[in-house]
C-alpha positions as CSV (number, residue, x, y, z in Angstrom):
1,X,0.0,0.0,0.0
2,X,1.4,3.4,-1.0
3,X,1.0,6.5,1.2
4,X,-1.6,8.8,-0.3
5,X,-1.1,12.5,0.6
6,X,-4.6,13.4,-0.2
7,X,-6.0,10.8,2.2
8,X,-3.7,11.9,5.0
9,X,-4.6,15.6,4.4
10,X,-8.3,14.9,4.5
11,X,-8.4,12.4,7.4
12,X,-8.0,14.6,10.5
13,X,-7.7,17.9,12.2
14,X,-4.6,20.0,12.4
15,X,-3.7,21.1,15.9
16,X,-1.8,24.3,16.1
17,X,1.3,23.8,18.3
18,X,2.7,27.3,17.8
19,X,1.4,30.4,15.9
20,X,3.3,29.2,12.8
21,X,1.9,25.6,12.6
22,X,0.3,24.8,9.3
23,X,-3.3,24.1,10.1
24,X,-5.1,23.7,6.8
25,X,-4.8,20.9,4.2
26,X,-4.2,23.6,1.6
27,X,-1.3,25.1,3.5
28,X,0.3,21.8,4.1
29,X,-0.2,20.6,0.5
30,X,1.4,23.9,-0.7
31,X,4.4,23.2,1.7
32,X,4.8,19.7,0.4
33,X,4.9,21.2,-3.2
34,X,7.6,23.6,-2.0
35,X,9.6,20.8,-0.4
36,X,9.5,18.8,-3.6
37,X,10.6,21.8,-5.7
38,X,13.4,22.8,-3.4
39,X,14.6,19.4,-2.3
40,X,14.6,20.3,1.4
41,X,12.2,21.0,4.2
42,X,12.1,23.9,6.7
43,X,10.3,24.0,9.9
44,X,9.9,27.7,10.7
45,X,8.9,27.3,14.4
46,X,5.9,25.3,13.4
47,X,6.3,22.6,16.2
48,X,8.3,24.4,18.9
49,X,8.4,28.2,19.3
50,X,12.1,29.4,18.9
51,X,13.4,26.3,17.0
52,X,14.0,26.1,13.3
53,X,14.7,22.9,11.5
54,X,16.1,22.1,8.0
55,X,16.0,18.6,6.6
56,X,17.1,16.9,3.4
57,X,16.1,13.5,2.1
58,X,18.1,10.4,2.1
59,X,17.3,8.3,-1.0
60,X,18.0,4.8,-2.1
61,X,17.2,3.6,-5.6
62,X,15.3,6.9,-6.3
63,X,13.0,6.6,-3.3
64,X,13.2,8.7,-0.1
65,X,13.8,6.3,2.9
66,X,14.8,8.8,5.6
67,X,16.0,12.3,6.2
68,X,18.9,14.1,7.9
69,X,18.0,17.3,9.8
70,X,19.4,20.1,11.8
71,X,17.7,22.1,14.5
72,X,18.8,25.6,15.3
73,X,17.5,28.1,17.8
74,X,16.1,31.5,17.1
75,X,17.9,32.9,20.3
76,X,21.0,34.9,19.9
77,X,22.5,35.6,16.4
78,X,20.3,35.7,13.3
79,X,19.5,32.2,12.1
80,X,19.8,31.2,8.5
81,X,19.1,27.5,8.4
82,X,19.8,27.3,4.6
83,X,23.4,28.3,5.4
84,X,23.7,24.6,6.5
85,X,22.1,23.2,3.4
86,X,25.2,22.2,1.5
87,X,26.6,20.4,4.5
88,X,23.4,18.6,5.1
89,X,23.2,17.6,1.5
90,X,26.8,16.3,1.7
91,X,25.9,14.3,4.8
92,X,22.9,12.8,3.1
93,X,24.9,11.9,-0.1
94,X,27.5,10.1,2.2
95,X,24.8,8.2,4.0
96,X,23.3,7.2,0.7
97,X,26.7,5.9,-0.6
98,X,27.2,3.9,2.6
99,X,23.6,2.4,2.3
100,X,24.0,1.4,-1.3
101,X,25.4,-2.0,-0.6
102,X,22.3,-2.8,1.5
103,X,19.8,-1.6,-1.0
104,X,18.3,-5.1,-1.5
105,X,17.5,-5.2,2.2
106,X,15.7,-1.9,2.4
107,X,12.0,-1.9,1.9
108,X,10.1,1.3,1.4
């Protein structure tokens, strides 16, 4: 069975955890579109006020099987999570390379 985004988006309510939480199916769908276009995800204080997360996919045989992410705080210096994007992508590429010999063991 394949995960169907439309079913998930229409199957429940969205509880706001912070003022930035995406709380409508339309907003979340638009965010998924942006993630697919950009190749990374940002959590702009949507789950915890004051924390920002950036994540990139880990793929095996063309399918996303996991992600690697970094959380930074909004306290102190200005935060630009995309400044870490190249390093996160390099880490994901290295993980993918190390997983390749085990591709026959991974089910998605």
